[in-house]
C-alpha positions, 0 to 999 in steps of 0.5 A: 526535472526532479532531481531523483529522475536524474537517477534511472534504477538498475537493470532487473538483473543487476542485484549487487546495484539493487542492494547499493541503492535498497540500502542507500534508501533504506538510510534515507527512510531511517533518517526521514522516520527519526524525525518525526513525531514519535507519538506516544499514544502508540503501543509499540511491539513486534511479532512474527506471523507465519513468514512475515514480520508484523509490526503491531501498533495499538493506540492508547485509547481505542476507537475500535476495540475489536477491529484491526487495520493491516497497512502495508508500506509502499516503496516500489515493492522493494524499498521502505521496510524496517523503521519506515514500515514501523512508523507507518504503522504507529501514524495509522494507529494512531490518526484511526485509533484502531489497532495496526498490524504494519506488515514488514513483508519480505522484498526482492532482490532476496525475495521476489514474487510470491514472498510479499504476497505470502506474508500478507497472506499470512497475516490476514488468515491470523487477522481472520482468526482473531478478529473475523472479517468482517472487522477488518480493514486492510490498506496500502500506500503505493506498492501496499496498495498492490498487495492490500488489492492482490491479497483481498483476490488471493483470499477470494480465490481461496474461498476465505471471507473477505474484509469489510473494507480496503483503502487504496492510497495512490495503488501501484496495481498495474505494473505493465504501466499501461495507464494515460498518466504514464506518459501525461504526467511523467516528470511532472509528478515530482515525487515519482516521476518515471517508469518503475519498470526495473523495479517492476520485473525484479519484482515479478521475477520472471512472471507475467507483469498482467498476472491479477496478483501482480497487476490486481487492476486486472483481476474479476471484481463484483458486485458484494467486492469490499468498501473500496476507498481509492485516492490519487491526484492530478499529478500523480504518475499513476493517477490512471490506475485508481481512476481505471479501478475504480470504474472497474468497480463501479461496473459491477456496481460495487460500493467505492469512493474516488478522491483525487486531490488537486495538485498532488503527487504521487504520495502526497504532499510529503507531511505538508498540512494539504495531506490533513484532508486526506488523513481526515477523509481516510479516517471517515472511511474506516470509522463508516465502514466499521460502525455499518 
């Protein structure tokens, strides 16, 4: 039994307990970030774009000088902002040789849905004006994958041009948790052993969990959908999300890659050497997408 499976999340209406849990998780994230390699090849600044706080991460050596990667951090739509968000943007910029916008989006309990999605849309519109749609890649891990896909669906509904490509890593795109792996990989996934339903309800704040902006797996897809990279692992609690999204995209003849890694839990192997293969695949995908 993974040790984190022994500590249930608070109920969605217990905001005091959520505040305490967020403080503990953020402190843990900050401690983890502080020991990571702080590469000197990336310039970091923080700016506000509309309602969103954004970490701008720009490599000294750019492989794609006229492009941007919009990075959305994970954390069950409740955790992972601040220093963890900044570090994620730095790593993405360094590995892919591309300027990165790491959105430190607003989160519950103070800011439930649709605050995070509104922040993402502000930054996406800014990127459209700055770079143009064909020079944008948007992506995220776990909850960040939810917001990346939801941003594309909403951009489509608003008549905006869509990004060149999307990167979805262990995406949390079905907050109804209706997939098979939510049962078969329960407590087998050492990183995400149990349901996130309490956090899902906190985020949704009364909205229907199957709405396409909250569970973007249930959105409408089409042949011209942006190039899509989807990743999961055989021990990922959210494996079904990745598989079902890939099938939905293939059914409309959209171009989508599905990468399922042997024995990988949710979010990868925690920086172990086995994660390098995924990093190389993501960098290759972004390079190929922006070179077309």
